TORTI-562648 format. One line per 2 residues: number of its first residue (from 1); for each residue x, y, z of C-alpha. Coordinates in nm, 3 decimals. Layout:
BEGIN
NUM	X,Y,Z | ... $
//
This chain:
BEGIN
1	4.778,11.272,13.953 | 4.887,11.622,14.068 $
3	4.512,11.720,14.035 | 4.392,11.461,14.298 $
5	4.668,11.530,14.542 | 4.616,11.901,14.574 $
7	4.495,11.993,14.921 | 4.262,12.246,14.763 $
9	4.090,11.969,14.552 | 4.065,11.748,14.842 $
11	3.876,12.020,15.051 | 3.649,12.111,14.751 $
13	3.571,11.730,14.709 | 3.491,11.711,15.087 $
15	3.254,12.000,15.078 | 3.100,11.871,14.763 $
17	3.033,11.538,14.911 | 2.898,11.680,15.232 $
19	2.657,11.922,15.062 | 2.531,11.646,14.814 $
21	2.469,11.410,15.102 | 2.298,11.685,15.303 $
23	2.071,11.760,15.014 | 1.986,11.396,14.949 $
25	1.903,11.329,15.318 | 1.711,11.650,15.419 $
27	1.629,11.817,15.074 | 1.706,12.169,15.211 $
29	1.732,12.312,14.860 | 1.788,12.674,14.939 $
31	2.061,12.590,15.207 | 2.268,12.344,15.006 $
33	2.233,12.398,14.634 | 2.428,12.729,14.608 $
35	2.731,12.594,14.798 | 2.706,12.274,14.590 $
37	2.695,12.450,14.261 | 3.004,12.678,14.373 $
39	3.204,12.384,14.464 | 3.124,12.202,14.155 $
41	3.202,12.490,13.937 | 3.535,12.553,14.112 $
43	3.616,12.190,14.083 | 3.555,12.184,13.715 $
45	3.761,12.499,13.673 | 4.053,12.344,13.880 $
47	4.034,12.032,13.652 | 4.047,12.239,13.330 $
49	4.336,12.430,13.480 | 4.546,12.125,13.555 $
51	4.468,11.954,13.217 | 4.601,12.279,13.040 $
53	4.900,12.285,13.274 | 4.990,11.928,13.211 $
55	4.963,11.974,12.827 | 5.200,12.266,12.835 $
57	5.451,12.079,13.046 | 5.448,11.739,12.880 $
59	5.836,11.726,12.881 | 5.882,11.862,13.236 $
61	5.811,11.658,13.552 | 5.568,11.843,13.766 $
63	5.720,11.855,14.137 | 5.418,11.987,14.330 $
65	5.310,11.732,14.586 | 5.448,11.459,14.378 $
67	5.584,11.235,14.672 | 5.471,10.869,14.671 $
69	5.350,10.889,15.028 | 5.126,11.209,14.972 $
71	4.990,11.034,14.666 | 4.887,10.722,14.866 $
73	4.750,10.941,15.158 | 4.551,11.150,14.895 $
75	4.404,10.841,14.734 | 4.295,10.691,15.071 $
77	4.140,11.010,15.166 | 3.942,11.041,14.844 $
79	3.842,10.666,14.872 | 3.727,10.710,15.240 $
81	3.520,11.012,15.176 | 3.364,10.850,14.858 $
83	3.271,10.537,15.057 | 3.148,10.723,15.375 $
85	2.919,10.972,15.187 | 2.816,10.714,14.922 $
87	2.686,10.503,15.197 | 2.480,10.798,15.342 $
89	2.352,10.895,14.992 | 2.239,10.526,14.937 $
91	2.059,10.521,15.265 | 1.877,10.847,15.197 $
93	1.751,10.693,14.869 | 1.619,10.367,15.034 $
95	1.346,10.268,15.274 | 1.230,10.624,15.323 $
97	1.570,10.698,15.489 | 1.582,11.047,15.342 $
99	1.457,11.311,15.115 | 1.589,11.145,14.812 $
101	1.380,10.824,14.883 | 1.060,11.029,14.857 $
103	1.184,11.212,14.537 | 1.263,10.866,14.382 $
105	0.918,10.731,14.487 | 0.745,11.032,14.348 $
107	0.922,11.021,14.012 | 0.823,10.638,13.998 $
109	0.470,10.691,14.111 | 0.355,11.031,14.018 $
111	0.216,11.040,13.656 | 0.061,11.330,13.459 $
113	-0.253,11.260,13.253 | -0.374,11.493,12.985 $
115	-0.711,11.638,13.099 | -0.940,11.703,12.792 $
117	-1.301,11.618,12.910 | -1.299,11.895,13.156 $
119	-1.653,12.027,13.136 | -1.873,11.878,13.385 $
121	-2.197,11.964,13.198 | -2.085,11.778,12.888 $
123	-1.884,11.478,13.020 | -2.003,11.444,13.379 $
125	-1.767,11.290,13.638 | -1.698,11.009,13.412 $
127	-1.508,11.217,13.181 | -1.218,11.244,13.438 $
129	-1.185,10.879,13.459 | -1.222,10.831,13.083 $
131	-0.913,11.046,13.031 | -0.721,10.848,13.298 $
133	-0.826,10.520,13.144 | -0.666,10.635,12.814 $
135	-0.328,10.600,12.985 | -0.372,10.374,13.288 $
137	-0.629,10.095,13.294 | -0.841,10.141,13.602 $
139	-1.027,9.851,13.786 | -1.389,9.817,13.675 $
141	-1.511,9.841,14.040 | -1.378,10.158,14.229 $
143	-1.411,10.272,14.588 | -1.339,10.601,14.747 $
145	-1.132,10.634,15.054 | -1.274,10.945,15.196 $
147	-1.470,11.177,14.968 | -1.471,11.317,14.607 $
149	-1.469,11.701,14.586 | -1.504,11.878,14.249 $
151	-1.517,12.269,14.179 | -1.620,12.394,13.840 $
153	-1.700,12.742,13.684 | -2.035,12.883,13.577 $
155	-1.968,12.753,13.220 | -1.897,12.388,13.346 $
157	-1.518,12.384,13.324 | -1.369,12.199,13.610 $
159	-1.107,12.394,13.806 | -1.021,12.151,14.086 $
161	-1.087,11.795,14.214 | -0.919,11.562,14.457 $
163	-0.994,11.220,14.556 | -0.831,10.886,14.667 $
165	-0.971,10.569,14.502 | -0.893,10.214,14.506 $
167	-0.992,9.877,14.360 | -0.854,9.535,14.226 $
169	-0.746,9.471,13.881 | -0.830,9.137,13.689 $
171	-0.570,8.950,13.862 | -0.700,9.036,14.209 $
173	-0.416,9.280,14.284 | -0.502,9.599,14.469 $
175	-0.447,9.928,14.293 | -0.467,10.276,14.455 $
177	-0.483,10.621,14.286 | -0.440,10.965,14.450 $
179	-0.597,11.183,14.196 | -0.546,11.563,14.203 $
181	-0.627,11.849,13.955 | -0.578,12.224,13.999 $
183	-0.645,12.434,13.679 | -0.421,12.714,13.836 $
185	-0.123,12.490,13.882 | -0.129,12.252,13.591 $
187	-0.324,12.156,13.276 | -0.274,11.793,13.362 $
189	-0.439,11.552,13.613 | -0.175,11.444,13.873 $
191	-0.189,11.071,13.950 | 0.001,10.910,14.231 $
193	0.012,10.530,14.214 | 0.031,10.254,14.471 $
195	-0.024,10.463,14.779 | -0.131,10.321,15.130 $
197	-0.510,10.315,15.187 | -0.752,10.157,15.442 $
199	-0.910,9.931,15.172 | -1.223,9.768,15.330 $
201	-1.394,9.721,14.997 | -1.738,9.822,15.162 $
203	-2.032,9.892,14.925 | -2.071,10.214,15.128 $
205	-1.772,10.362,14.931 | -1.865,10.243,14.588 $
207	-1.808,10.508,14.315 | -2.066,10.386,14.070 $
209	-2.373,10.559,14.228 | -2.173,10.888,14.174 $
211	-2.143,10.809,13.795 | -2.521,10.708,13.753 $
213	-2.654,10.991,13.949 | -2.461,11.262,13.767 $
215	-2.570,11.103,13.432 | -2.954,11.141,13.530 $
217	-2.933,11.491,13.674 | -2.864,11.822,13.507 $
219	-2.601,11.998,13.699 | -2.633,12.293,13.457 $
221	-3.006,12.348,13.541 | -2.921,12.304,13.920 $
223	-2.664,12.584,13.936 | -2.860,12.810,13.712 $
225	-3.061,12.903,14.025 | -2.770,13.055,14.194 $
227	-2.614,13.382,14.067 | -2.260,13.269,14.138 $
229	-1.944,13.215,13.957 | -1.802,12.899,14.115 $
231	-1.982,12.572,14.219 | -1.896,12.241,14.377 $
233	-1.991,11.891,14.378 | -1.929,11.651,14.683 $
235	-1.979,11.274,14.699 | -1.893,11.077,15.014 $
237	-2.067,10.744,14.943 | -2.339,10.616,15.162 $
239	-2.494,10.856,15.407 | -2.770,10.790,15.664 $
241	-2.969,11.110,15.687 | -3.180,11.023,15.976 $
243	-3.441,11.302,16.004 | -3.238,11.572,15.830 $
245	-3.396,11.624,15.479 | -3.288,11.985,15.376 $
247	-3.212,11.986,15.010 | -3.257,11.623,14.952 $
249	-3.396,11.535,14.587 | -3.493,11.167,14.523 $
251	-3.490,11.058,14.178 | -3.554,10.715,14.009 $
253	-3.347,10.551,13.728 | -3.552,10.762,13.472 $
255	-3.443,11.085,13.635 | -3.791,11.139,13.762 $
257	-3.827,11.316,14.100 | -3.985,11.099,14.387 $
259	-4.179,11.296,14.654 | -3.969,11.308,14.973 $
261	-4.259,11.306,15.220 | -4.331,10.938,15.111 $
263	-4.050,10.816,15.329 | -4.014,10.760,15.691 $
265	-3.793,10.862,15.972 | -3.463,10.723,15.811 $
267	-3.320,10.756,15.467 | -3.007,10.603,15.360 $
269	-2.860,10.661,15.022 | -2.567,10.782,14.808 $
271	-2.613,11.157,14.779 | -2.444,11.368,14.520 $
273	-2.441,11.729,14.658 | -2.433,12.042,14.436 $
275	-2.342,12.351,14.631 | -2.189,12.695,14.617 $
277	-1.851,12.694,14.810 | -1.833,12.920,15.121 $
279	-2.195,13.010,15.093 | -2.348,12.844,15.382 $
281	-2.675,13.049,15.338 | -2.740,12.871,15.011 $
283	-2.879,12.520,15.073 | -2.714,12.248,14.870 $
285	-2.910,12.029,14.639 | -2.851,11.668,14.746 $
287	-2.952,11.412,14.485 | -3.027,11.053,14.597 $
289	-3.084,10.804,14.317 | -3.328,10.527,14.415 $
291	-3.175,10.217,14.253 | -3.051,9.867,14.327 $
293	-3.121,9.755,14.689 | -2.755,9.747,14.785 $
295	-2.706,10.113,14.677 | -3.026,10.258,14.836 $
297	-3.214,10.168,15.160 | -3.540,10.294,15.291 $
299	-3.613,10.244,15.661 | -3.935,10.329,15.842 $
301	-3.997,10.322,16.215 | -4.326,10.128,16.156 $
303	-4.341,9.994,15.810 | -4.688,9.839,15.846 $
305	-4.843,10.186,15.895 | -4.768,10.290,15.540 $
307	-5.070,10.385,15.356 | -5.181,10.228,15.022 $
309	-5.115,10.558,14.858 | -4.763,10.569,14.982 $
311	-4.719,10.199,14.893 | -4.836,10.274,14.526 $
313	-4.586,10.554,14.479 | -4.301,10.330,14.609 $
315	-4.395,10.076,14.354 | -4.347,10.305,14.060 $
317	-3.973,10.333,14.129 | -3.813,10.160,13.848 $
319	-3.645,9.843,13.913 | -3.714,9.817,14.284 $
321	-3.927,9.606,14.514 | -4.189,9.755,14.738 $
323	-4.170,9.449,14.953 | -3.981,9.120,14.922 $
325	-4.274,8.969,14.715 | -4.328,9.229,14.453 $
327	-4.115,9.381,14.173 | -4.173,9.674,13.922 $
329	-4.003,9.626,13.587 | -4.106,9.915,13.363 $
331	-4.400,10.075,13.188 | -4.654,9.958,13.447 $
333	-4.541,9.590,13.438 | -4.517,9.435,13.783 $
335	-4.487,9.087,13.934 | -4.574,8.959,14.274 $
337	-4.588,8.634,14.466 | -4.920,8.553,14.644 $
339	-4.916,8.309,14.942 | -5.189,8.050,14.864 $
341	-5.130,7.821,15.168 | -4.893,7.788,15.453 $
343	-4.801,7.464,15.650 | -4.522,7.377,15.900 $
345	-4.325,7.694,15.803 | -4.343,7.633,15.434 $
347	-4.542,7.845,15.183 | -4.736,7.756,14.872 $
349	-4.695,8.047,14.628 | -4.859,8.154,14.294 $
351	-4.700,8.427,14.062 | -4.905,8.710,13.917 $
353	-4.829,8.983,13.674 | -4.995,9.305,13.579 $
355	-4.941,9.533,13.265 | -5.136,9.846,13.380 $
357	-4.957,9.914,13.698 | -5.177,9.704,13.918 $
359	-5.523,9.771,13.793 | -5.573,9.404,13.665 $
361	-5.362,9.105,13.770 | -5.351,8.766,13.611 $
363	-5.173,8.445,13.712 | -4.860,8.339,13.532 $
365	-4.788,8.033,13.734 | -5.021,7.892,14.004 $
367	-4.746,7.664,14.143 | -4.398,7.803,14.033 $
369	-4.195,7.585,14.272 | -4.402,7.248,14.215 $
371	-4.505,7.244,14.574 | -4.424,7.399,14.915 $
373	-4.098,7.587,14.966 | -3.957,7.808,15.237 $
375	-4.033,8.173,15.251 | -3.960,8.385,14.946 $
377	-3.716,8.686,15.025 | -3.703,8.868,14.689 $
379	-3.806,8.873,14.333 | -3.626,9.034,14.036 $
381	-3.682,9.046,13.657 | -3.431,9.158,13.389 $
383	-3.698,9.162,13.126 | -4.034,8.996,13.063 $
385	-3.878,8.658,13.004 | -3.594,8.621,13.255 $
387	-3.642,8.664,13.631 | -3.539,8.531,13.964 $
389	-3.708,8.441,14.293 | -3.512,8.397,14.625 $
391	-3.643,8.141,14.868 | -3.513,8.080,15.230 $
393	-3.520,7.745,15.417 | -3.463,7.597,15.765 $
395	-3.566,7.921,15.931 | -3.335,8.134,15.702 $
397	-3.028,7.920,15.762 | -2.981,7.861,15.399 $
399	-3.134,7.983,15.069 | -3.204,7.880,14.717 $
401	-3.234,8.106,14.391 | -3.477,8.009,14.125 $
403	-3.471,8.131,13.761 | -3.701,8.158,13.474 $
405	-3.644,8.239,13.119 | -4.005,8.194,12.988 $
407	-4.166,8.482,13.180 | -4.242,8.295,13.500 $
409	-4.419,7.991,13.337 | -4.157,7.757,13.482 $
411	-3.859,7.787,13.722 | -3.539,7.601,13.773 $
413	-3.304,7.610,14.070 | -2.978,7.803,14.001 $
415	-2.666,7.595,14.079 | -2.356,7.780,14.204 $
417	-2.001,7.630,14.247 | -1.976,7.568,14.607 $
419	-1.672,7.709,14.802 | -1.519,7.539,15.096 $
421	-1.298,7.692,15.360 | -1.066,7.523,15.607 $
423	-1.102,7.612,15.972 | -0.795,7.636,16.222 $
425	-0.868,7.298,16.349 | -0.849,7.146,15.999 $
427	-1.217,7.110,15.950 | -1.352,7.187,15.605 $
429	-1.697,7.379,15.593 | -1.900,7.529,15.309 $
431	-2.055,7.833,15.488 | -2.170,8.028,15.177 $
433	-2.525,7.894,15.125 | -2.757,8.198,15.106 $
435	-2.772,8.369,14.763 | -2.902,8.716,14.743 $
437	-3.118,8.870,14.474 | -2.915,8.941,14.149 $
439	-2.840,9.290,14.036 | -2.727,9.428,13.702 $
441	-2.421,9.630,13.621 | -2.244,9.715,13.295 $
443	-2.432,9.440,13.118 | -2.347,9.169,13.371 $
445	-2.539,9.014,13.645 | -2.395,8.992,14.002 $
447	-2.520,8.804,14.315 | -2.383,8.788,14.661 $
449	-2.364,8.449,14.823 | -2.395,8.522,15.195 $
451	-2.418,8.301,15.504 | -2.755,8.225,15.637 $
453	-2.891,8.300,15.997 | -2.646,8.039,16.140 $
455	-2.326,8.151,15.967 | -2.059,8.310,16.172 $
457	-1.751,8.247,15.954 | -1.503,8.532,15.925 $
459	-1.728,8.808,16.037 | -2.022,8.676,15.836 $
461	-1.837,8.746,15.516 | -1.979,8.673,15.158 $
463	-1.878,8.584,14.803 | -1.966,8.771,14.482 $
465	-2.056,8.571,14.172 | -2.098,8.710,13.812 $
467	-2.275,8.596,13.502 | -2.228,8.685,13.128 $
469	-2.535,8.491,13.009 | -2.817,8.648,13.201 $
471	-2.776,8.416,13.504 | -2.776,8.079,13.330 $
473	-2.406,8.024,13.463 | -2.225,8.189,13.755 $
475	-1.863,8.246,13.826 | -1.715,8.337,14.176 $
477	-1.506,8.668,14.125 | -1.437,8.754,14.488 $
//
């Protein structure tokens, strides 16, 4: 009891509480830590001193400051200081009330990941995420918040990267990841979870085009043309190049280069730029992968003026449509819809196929829809058996998707589970009635169900459906 009633101890305890609270609130390490340690050491020393003194004087009653009134006052002082500063420390640790709250958040959210696949030549960009996936399961569909910047050495070793990505897990819960790596500071990838991001989930910010493009190009061959020791990669998502074409290289899904002069005034794509940092005189190489229609967009000021030669070159891009009525599959195999007749806004179509890249065509089905339909707006084949054709009706207000699994000899309408929404006035409507053309990703098929020309629900929003059985059955995923 004599220990806690000593005025020296009370003063030391007050200084200790004050410095600890100040440290928790403001985190001024250099200003507080030394005084805090000195007081703590002195307090421990005094405690040891009093313990030794009490043990040596077991039979003798200590008289120093032993009155009952001083004991009560001392206990009240200690209790008051503990309560007062305890509340302050608690506030500094909650609701971002002080530095301690940020330290706690960082400890809870900041994680380290072993970085083993650190050679961009060997593992590409996917190696970064494969290492992260070993410890933390990332969503299958990822988006970038701003950009993805990577620096690497001449031998391909990654020295730095930084990005902020987000996505939804299998339960539909949003996950965010601030990813940072600096070889000069740590051997591990720094991962900060559950940050705040402007998550609009726009296809403009998809990360998949980056992965696919890097897999098709040779970064090592690209940088071998520059006599430098450090290089960089930059990806920002979708970019509209307008008339600026310096350094742009168009490639198809075979990695083959497509002549740039075949395209018009506007070029919209997902470029992956390889460049030399701080060397503006060296023109970056900007790879644009021509792939699924929602990744790459070609716009021309007057599309009807395209020559037959340009049209033929555009047709050889694997897996893309030159027009809404024609599709290139692979190895010279193409499909097209011919308009045989037209009446009252409806069309009679026939389906043709070529195996020699258009030199000879033959009819697969002279009446694939068993009569007149609306206007076809797209055609897509997975292989020589399974394919899809989209048809709009009522002036584009609604659409239908047809599927074949016998190479186009017969088609059946694809049925989707209808989703209704309730308006503010209580009315129930089903606005999603215009299926787009399917696209393939990671062994699955996806299709966007949009609103037709008359749709205006929720900013003309859409739904996404997926299929695991090549389009026979579909399930709404978001």
